[in-house]
SESERO-898890 format. One record per residue (C-alpha): residue number from 1; x, y, z. Coordinates in nm, 2 decimals. Layout:
// residues N
<node><pos>NUM</pos><east>X</east><north>Y</north><up>Z</up></node>
...
This chain:
// residues 104
<node><pos>1</pos><east>2.71</east><north>1.06</north><up>-2.44</up></node>
<node><pos>2</pos><east>3.01</east><north>1.10</north><up>-2.16</up></node>
<node><pos>3</pos><east>3.10</east><north>1.02</north><up>-1.80</up></node>
<node><pos>4</pos><east>3.11</east><north>1.41</north><up>-1.77</up></node>
<node><pos>5</pos><east>2.77</east><north>1.38</north><up>-1.92</up></node>
<node><pos>6</pos><east>2.68</east><north>1.15</north><up>-1.65</up></node>
<node><pos>7</pos><east>2.86</east><north>1.34</north><up>-1.36</up></node>
<node><pos>8</pos><east>2.62</east><north>1.69</north><up>-1.46</up></node>
<node><pos>9</pos><east>2.30</east><north>1.53</north><up>-1.47</up></node>
<node><pos>10</pos><east>2.38</east><north>1.37</north><up>-1.13</up></node>
<node><pos>11</pos><east>2.45</east><north>1.66</north><up>-0.98</up></node>
<node><pos>12</pos><east>2.18</east><north>1.88</north><up>-1.13</up></node>
<node><pos>13</pos><east>1.95</east><north>1.60</north><up>-0.98</up></node>
<node><pos>14</pos><east>2.09</east><north>1.68</north><up>-0.67</up></node>
<node><pos>15</pos><east>2.07</east><north>2.00</north><up>-0.65</up></node>
<node><pos>16</pos><east>1.71</east><north>2.02</north><up>-0.80</up></node>
<node><pos>17</pos><east>1.63</east><north>1.76</north><up>-0.49</up></node>
<node><pos>18</pos><east>1.82</east><north>1.99</north><up>-0.26</up></node>
<node><pos>19</pos><east>1.62</east><north>2.30</north><up>-0.38</up></node>
<node><pos>20</pos><east>1.29</east><north>2.10</north><up>-0.33</up></node>
<node><pos>21</pos><east>1.39</east><north>1.98</north><up>0.04</up></node>
<node><pos>22</pos><east>1.47</east><north>2.37</north><up>0.10</up></node>
<node><pos>23</pos><east>1.11</east><north>2.45</north><up>-0.03</up></node>
<node><pos>24</pos><east>0.97</east><north>2.22</north><up>0.21</up></node>
<node><pos>25</pos><east>1.14</east><north>2.33</north><up>0.49</up></node>
<node><pos>26</pos><east>1.06</east><north>2.70</north><up>0.43</up></node>
<node><pos>27</pos><east>0.68</east><north>2.61</north><up>0.37</up></node>
<node><pos>28</pos><east>0.66</east><north>2.48</north><up>0.74</up></node>
<node><pos>29</pos><east>0.89</east><north>2.77</north><up>0.87</up></node>
<node><pos>30</pos><east>0.64</east><north>3.03</north><up>0.69</up></node>
<node><pos>31</pos><east>0.34</east><north>2.85</north><up>0.82</up></node>
<node><pos>32</pos><east>0.46</east><north>2.82</north><up>1.18</up></node>
<node><pos>33</pos><east>0.56</east><north>3.19</north><up>1.18</up></node>
<node><pos>34</pos><east>0.22</east><north>3.28</north><up>1.02</up></node>
<node><pos>35</pos><east>0.04</east><north>3.07</north><up>1.32</up></node>
<node><pos>36</pos><east>0.26</east><north>3.29</north><up>1.56</up></node>
<node><pos>37</pos><east>0.19</east><north>3.59</north><up>1.40</up></node>
<node><pos>38</pos><east>-0.20</east><north>3.55</north><up>1.45</up></node>
<node><pos>39</pos><east>-0.16</east><north>3.42</north><up>1.81</up></node>
<node><pos>40</pos><east>0.03</east><north>3.70</north><up>1.88</up></node>
<node><pos>41</pos><east>-0.25</east><north>3.93</north><up>1.74</up></node>
<node><pos>42</pos><east>0.06</east><north>4.11</north><up>1.53</up></node>
<node><pos>43</pos><east>-0.05</east><north>4.37</north><up>1.30</up></node>
<node><pos>44</pos><east>-0.27</east><north>4.26</north><up>0.99</up></node>
<node><pos>45</pos><east>0.02</east><north>4.39</north><up>0.73</up></node>
<node><pos>46</pos><east>0.27</east><north>4.19</north><up>0.89</up></node>
<node><pos>47</pos><east>0.06</east><north>3.86</north><up>0.87</up></node>
<node><pos>48</pos><east>-0.03</east><north>3.98</north><up>0.50</up></node>
<node><pos>49</pos><east>0.31</east><north>4.00</north><up>0.42</up></node>
<node><pos>50</pos><east>0.42</east><north>3.66</north><up>0.60</up></node>
<node><pos>51</pos><east>0.13</east><north>3.50</north><up>0.40</up></node>
<node><pos>52</pos><east>0.25</east><north>3.62</north><up>0.06</up></node>
<node><pos>53</pos><east>0.59</east><north>3.50</north><up>0.17</up></node>
<node><pos>54</pos><east>0.41</east><north>3.16</north><up>0.18</up></node>
<node><pos>55</pos><east>0.23</east><north>3.18</north><up>-0.17</up></node>
<node><pos>56</pos><east>0.54</east><north>3.27</north><up>-0.34</up></node>
<node><pos>57</pos><east>0.72</east><north>2.95</north><up>-0.15</up></node>
<node><pos>58</pos><east>0.37</east><north>2.74</north><up>-0.27</up></node>
<node><pos>59</pos><east>0.44</east><north>2.85</north><up>-0.64</up></node>
<node><pos>60</pos><east>0.76</east><north>2.72</north><up>-0.64</up></node>
<node><pos>61</pos><east>0.72</east><north>2.40</north><up>-0.56</up></node>
<node><pos>62</pos><east>0.55</east><north>2.24</north><up>-0.84</up></node>
<node><pos>63</pos><east>0.79</east><north>2.40</north><up>-1.05</up></node>
<node><pos>64</pos><east>1.05</east><north>2.25</north><up>-0.82</up></node>
<node><pos>65</pos><east>0.90</east><north>1.89</north><up>-0.87</up></node>
<node><pos>66</pos><east>0.86</east><north>1.91</north><up>-1.28</up></node>
<node><pos>67</pos><east>1.20</east><north>2.01</north><up>-1.29</up></node>
<node><pos>68</pos><east>1.34</east><north>1.75</north><up>-1.06</up></node>
<node><pos>69</pos><east>1.14</east><north>1.50</north><up>-1.25</up></node>
<node><pos>70</pos><east>1.26</east><north>1.59</north><up>-1.57</up></node>
<node><pos>71</pos><east>1.62</east><north>1.56</north><up>-1.47</up></node>
<node><pos>72</pos><east>1.54</east><north>1.26</north><up>-1.28</up></node>
<node><pos>73</pos><east>1.41</east><north>1.08</north><up>-1.59</up></node>
<node><pos>74</pos><east>1.72</east><north>1.21</north><up>-1.80</up></node>
<node><pos>75</pos><east>1.94</east><north>1.08</north><up>-1.54</up></node>
<node><pos>76</pos><east>1.74</east><north>0.76</north><up>-1.53</up></node>
<node><pos>77</pos><east>1.77</east><north>0.75</north><up>-1.92</up></node>
<node><pos>78</pos><east>2.11</east><north>0.77</north><up>-1.91</up></node>
<node><pos>79</pos><east>2.19</east><north>0.50</north><up>-1.65</up></node>
<node><pos>80</pos><east>1.99</east><north>0.29</north><up>-1.86</up></node>
<node><pos>81</pos><east>2.20</east><north>0.31</north><up>-2.17</up></node>
<node><pos>82</pos><east>2.41</east><north>0.09</north><up>-2.01</up></node>
<node><pos>83</pos><east>2.74</east><north>0.18</north><up>-2.17</up></node>
<node><pos>84</pos><east>3.03</east><north>-0.07</north><up>-2.09</up></node>
<node><pos>85</pos><east>3.31</east><north>0.18</north><up>-2.05</up></node>
<node><pos>86</pos><east>3.09</east><north>0.33</north><up>-1.75</up></node>
<node><pos>87</pos><east>3.09</east><north>-0.03</north><up>-1.55</up></node>
<node><pos>88</pos><east>3.26</east><north>0.01</north><up>-1.21</up></node>
<node><pos>89</pos><east>3.30</east><north>0.40</north><up>-1.25</up></node>
<node><pos>90</pos><east>3.26</east><north>0.63</north><up>-0.96</up></node>
<node><pos>91</pos><east>3.00</east><north>0.83</north><up>-1.19</up></node>
<node><pos>92</pos><east>2.80</east><north>0.53</north><up>-1.24</up></node>
<node><pos>93</pos><east>2.78</east><north>0.44</north><up>-0.90</up></node>
<node><pos>94</pos><east>2.71</east><north>0.78</north><up>-0.75</up></node>
<node><pos>95</pos><east>2.43</east><north>0.84</north><up>-1.03</up></node>
<node><pos>96</pos><east>2.28</east><north>0.51</north><up>-0.96</up></node>
<node><pos>97</pos><east>2.30</east><north>0.59</north><up>-0.56</up></node>
<node><pos>98</pos><east>2.12</east><north>0.95</north><up>-0.66</up></node>
<node><pos>99</pos><east>1.83</east><north>0.77</north><up>-0.85</up></node>
<node><pos>100</pos><east>1.79</east><north>0.55</north><up>-0.57</up></node>
<node><pos>101</pos><east>1.79</east><north>0.86</north><up>-0.26</up></node>
<node><pos>102</pos><east>1.57</east><north>1.05</north><up>-0.48</up></node>
<node><pos>103</pos><east>1.31</east><north>0.82</north><up>-0.60</up></node>
<node><pos>104</pos><east>1.00</east><north>0.92</north><up>-0.80</up></node>
């Protein structure tokens, strides 16, 4: 494994973590939107469509979590290799920082 591999794995974890946060934000937004539609007595069709969007978001969250968990473990394993040539490199520091930030 090279520093390039370490950097790639780090970026994968960052990207999936960001995606995970986006889904959580989208979930909250959609639920508030549905509540607002119900409160305003909007057309049932509009409410139904918003609920479908909410369901799609709910389906994506477990998949995203599984991908994040797998990517996190792969990065953790790579960091644990303790490659002496990586000591003091920015890539290793960023990988460790990412693992600390994401934490499982």
